C-alpha positions, 0 to 999 in steps of 0.5 A, a space after each residue: 499498499 502507499 501515499 505520497 506525502 508532500 511536506 508542504 500540505 502535511 497531514 495536519 495534528 487534531 491535538 496539542 496543548 493544552 488541548 489533548 485527549 481523543 479526536 476523530 480523525 475521519 476528516 483526514 484519513 482520505 490521506 493516510 493509509 488505515 488499517 481496520 480489524 473486525 468488530 470485536 466479539 468481546 471487550 478487549 483491554 490493552 494496558 502498557 506500552 504500544 508499538 508498531 512495526 512497519 515494513 516500509 520503503 520511500 522514494 525519499 532519503 528521509 521521511 517520517 513515519 506516524 501510526 496511530 492507534 484507533 477505536 472505531 466506534 459503531 457509529 463510524 467515529 475513529 477515535 484516537 488513542 495513542 500514537 508514534 512517529 519515527 524519523 527514518 533517519 534515525 531508526 538504528 540510533 537516536 544519536 547517529 543519523 543514517 539517511 534510507 537508500 531510496 526504494 530499500 526495504 526497512 523494518 521500522 520500529 514506532 513506540 506508541 507510548 503507553 496506554 490503558 484503554 478498553 476497546 469495547 464488543 462491537 468496536 473496531 481496532 484501527 491503525 493509520 499510517 501517514 508521514 505527518 502530524 503537523 504542527 505537532 511534530 516538525 515536518 520532514 522535507 523530506 530531502 535528508 538536508 539539515 533540520 532548520 536550514 532548508 526552505 523547500 522539500 520535496 513529496 516522497 512515495 511511501 509504502 508499507 508492506 504487509 505479507 508473510 515475508 513483510 509483516 507489518 503489524 501492531 504489537 498491543 499488550 492485551 490484558 486477560 
């Protein structure tokens, strides 16, 4: 699955200081990839650190990956629970930047933060994948250049794979 991230038109933040809390992300979902479970047969309680593993490529030497966990209510509302962001150049180390090779497949690990949440029976679990949450996080211009020194960017085509050989997925700490 692929999407285009253009730093001149970033996906906007729906939350930020001082107004935090769940938001309905339906208005923005046409600009990102969404993956949704079947309706849950029973309540599902998640407590702890959520994580996303993406197997992806980009046409750019650097890009951001944002994954948001949402609760899809029976009426269709897609309410944010927690999220995480990874600047691809720091995928191996936060101290040592390493640009991507455009088109090369990478395994990307995103921490979505700790949460404590009950998904009710009849609700669905949704993962949203995009490359911006601006202005909550600064835009990645996708060039690989130094931050704060460039005044233009480039669009990136980002792809997520989810087959047996490249199993992108959410990892949720489920309580018994």
